[in-house]
N, C-alpha and C positions, 0 to 999 in steps of 0.2 A: 472724335476725330474719325472721319470716314476714309476708307481705303480708296485709292485711285482705281477707277474702273480698269479691269484687265482686258486686253484685246481678245476678241472672240476667236477661239480655236475650235475647229470642228473636232468632234469626237472621233477617235480612231477606233475602228472596229476591226477585229481579226477576221479576215476572209481568206479562205484557202483557194488558191488558184487551181484549176483543174490539173490533175496529175496526167501528164502526157506519156511519159515513159515509166512504166512500172509493171510489176507482175503480180499475179494472184494465184493461189493454189487452194483448191478445196478437195475434200475427200467425201465421197458419197457412197451409200450402200449400193451393192451390186444387185439392183432391181429396177424394173421398168419405171417406177415412180421417180427415180433419180433423174431421168431425162428432163422432166419439166423443171426440177430444182436447178439443174445445171444451166438450162436455157435462161431462166430468170436471173440467176447470178451473173452470167456473162453479159446479158443485155443491160442490167442495172449498172454493172461496173463500167462497161465501155461507153454507155450513154452519158455517164458522168465525166467523160474525158472529151477531148477534141477529136474523137474518132468519127469520120463521116458516117451518116445513117446507113448508107448502102453497105459499108464494111461491118457495121454492127449487125445488120440483117444477115449478111453472109456468115459472120462468126456464130450467130445463133443457130443457123442451119447446120454448119459444120460441127459445132459442139454437139448438137442433137444427134447427128448421124454417127459421130465417133463414139459417143456413149452408148447409143443403141446397138451399134456393132459389137462393142466390147461385152455388152450384156448378152447378146444373142450368140456370139461366136467364141468367146474367150472365157477364161476363169477369172474369179476375183483375185485381188492381191491376197496375201496370206492372212490379212485381218478381215477379209470379207468385203473389202471396199474397192473402189476405183479412185484413182488420183486424176484430177482435172486441173491442168495448169494453162494459163494464158498470160501473154505479155504483150505490151505495146512498146515498140521501140522504133523511133524514126518514122512514124506513120504506118508501120507494119504491125499487124496483129498475128500472133502465132498462137494456135490452140493445140494442146496435146492431151491425150488421154492414155493413161498407163493402167494396164490390167495385169492379171496373173499369167498371161500368155495362153496359147492354144496349140493344137497339133499342127496348124498350118500358118503360113505367113499371110497377113491381110493383103488382099489384092482386089481390084474391081472385078465384079462378076461380068461375064460376057453379056452383051446386049441381047435381051430377049423381049419380045413384045408381050407375051402372056404371063410372064413371071410375076407373082404377087409381091415379091421382095427381091433383094439383091441389088438395089440401085444405090445404096448408101455411099460406097467409095467412089462410084461414078459421079455422084453429086458432088462429093468433096473434091474430086479431081477437076470437075468443071468450074468450081468456084475459086480454088486455090491457085496461087501462082506456082506453088510447089508443095508437095506433100511427100511423106515417107514414113517408114517404119524403122524403129531401132529395137533390137531384141537383146536381152541378156539373160542370165540365169534366173532372175526373179520375175521376168515377164516381158511384156512388149509395150512400146509406146508408139501410137500413131499420131502424127503431127501434121498440121497444115498451116501454110503462111498465106495471109490475106492482105490486100490493100497496098501492095508494093512488091518490090523485089525481095527475094528471100534473104534472110540473114544467115541461113545455113549453107547456102551455096558457096563452094570454095572456088576462087578464081585463080 
């Protein structure tokens, strides 16, 4: 006796839809080589989501500038690291870098034609819809919001 032929059913494969709203945190050593590591991690993560390429590019630049500034002007966290956190929510990408703080509050340097450095936060300010600094007893966090209206703004 032969079995009756079964109707053809396509195989179901598990595919993950891109994660649109999510966050990621990494900790990196407080050293210059970490800038490239952070840049790669941010780009790879955001490129795997429905984030527009221009916002991915802006997030790459902002993350690079914030990590560079933390290494140049601040102290590491108590474990010798920096904390880099980014999230995507409602089409907005927020990037933040937490360090061990410094003797001054981060702010854009005055515009100078001949200065070899000091443009980092001016670049961040030009790309971000909003940016800011939060400080507490353990350090400071510099954050920037890209790709839409800020989630931090209170109305």
